[in-house]
C-alpha positions in Angstrom: -3.5 17.9 5.6 -6.3 16.1 3.8 -8.1 13.3 5.6 -6.8 9.8 5.0 -8.9 6.8 5.8 -8.0 3.1 5.5 -10.7 0.7 4.1 -12.2 -1.5 6.7 -10.0 -4.6 7.1 -6.9 -3.0 5.7 -5.5 -2.2 9.1 -5.9 -5.9 10.0 -4.1 -6.8 6.8 -1.1 -4.6 7.8 -1.1 -6.1 11.2 -1.1 -9.6 9.7 1.7 -8.5 7.3 3.9 -7.6 10.3 3.5 -11.1 11.7 3.7 -12.9 8.4 7.0 -11.2 7.4 8.5 -12.3 10.7 7.0 -15.8 10.5 8.4 -16.3 7.0 11.8 -15.0 8.3 12.1 -12.0 6.1 13.1 -10.3 9.3 15.0 -11.8 12.3 13.3 -9.5 14.8 9.7 -8.6 15.2 10.7 -5.0 15.7 12.3 -5.0 12.2 9.0 -6.3 10.7 7.0 -3.5 12.6 9.5 -0.9 11.2 9.1 -2.2 7.7 5.3 -2.0 7.7 5.5 1.3 9.6 7.6 2.7 6.7 4.8 1.8 4.2 2.2 3.5 6.4 4.5 6.6 6.9 5.0 6.8 3.1 1.2 6.9 2.7 0.7 9.7 5.2 3.6 11.8 4.0 3.1 11.4 0.3 -0.5 10.6 -0.6 -1.3 14.3 -1.3 1.7 15.2 -3.3 3.2 12.1 -4.8 2.3 11.7 -8.5 -0.3 9.0 -8.8 -1.4 6.9 -11.7 -4.8 5.8 -12.7 -5.5 2.2 -12.2 -6.2 0.1 -15.3 -9.8 -0.7 -15.7 -9.2 -4.4 -15.1 -7.9 -3.6 -11.6 -10.2 -0.6 -10.7 -11.9 -2.8 -8.0 -8.7 -2.3 -6.0 -9.0 1.5 -6.2 -9.1 4.1 -9.0 -5.6 5.4 -8.4 -2.3 4.1 -7.1 1.1 5.2 -6.0 4.3 3.1 -5.7 6.6 2.8 -2.7 9.8 1.0 -3.4 10.9 -0.6 -0.1 14.1 -2.2 -1.5 15.6 -3.6 -4.7 13.3 -6.5 -4.8 10.0 -5.2 -3.5 7.7 -2.4 -4.5 4.4 -1.7 -2.8 1.4 -0.4 -4.7 -1.0 1.7 -2.6 -4.5 1.8 -4.2 -6.9 4.5 -3.3 -10.0 6.6 -4.2 -10.5 10.3 -3.7 -13.9 11.3 -2.4 -15.8 14.4 -3.4 -14.7 16.2 -0.3 -11.0 15.4 -0.9 -10.6 12.5 1.5 -8.1 9.8 0.5 -9.6 6.3 1.0 -6.8 3.8 1.0 -8.5 0.7 -0.5 -5.7 -1.9 -1.0 -2.0 -2.5 -0.7 -0.2 -5.1 -2.8 3.4 -5.8 -3.7 5.1 -6.7 -6.9 5.2 -10.4 -6.0 1.4 -10.6 -6.2 -0.3 -11.9 -9.3 -2.6 -8.9 -9.9 0.2 -6.5 -10.4 0.9 -7.9 -13.8 -2.1 -6.0 -15.1 -0.4 -2.6 -14.2 1.7 -2.9 -17.3 4.9 -1.7 -15.5 
C-alpha cells in the first residue's frame, strides 16, 4: 500500500465535521455522525490508489492537483483533493462536499 498523509489541519476538520453534523441534527446520534465521517476516511484509504481520479481545474488547483468523488447519499458527494509526491505518497489536501461554493468550478 502506498503511503497516505493528511495535510496538517485536515484531521481537525474531520473531527469538527463529526460534531458539526451532529450539532446541525443531520444525525440523531453522535455515533452515526462518527460512522458517516469514518466512511469518508475508509473510502480514501481503500480507494485512493485505484479509484479513477480527475485532474483539478486550474482555478481550484490550490485545493490539490487531483480529486476523487465519494457519493455518500443521494444528496451529498464528497470531493477528496490530493497531490501525489515524487515518491508515490498521496497527500490528502482538502475535502469538500457538493454543497460548498467552490465545487461549481469542477464543471460537473
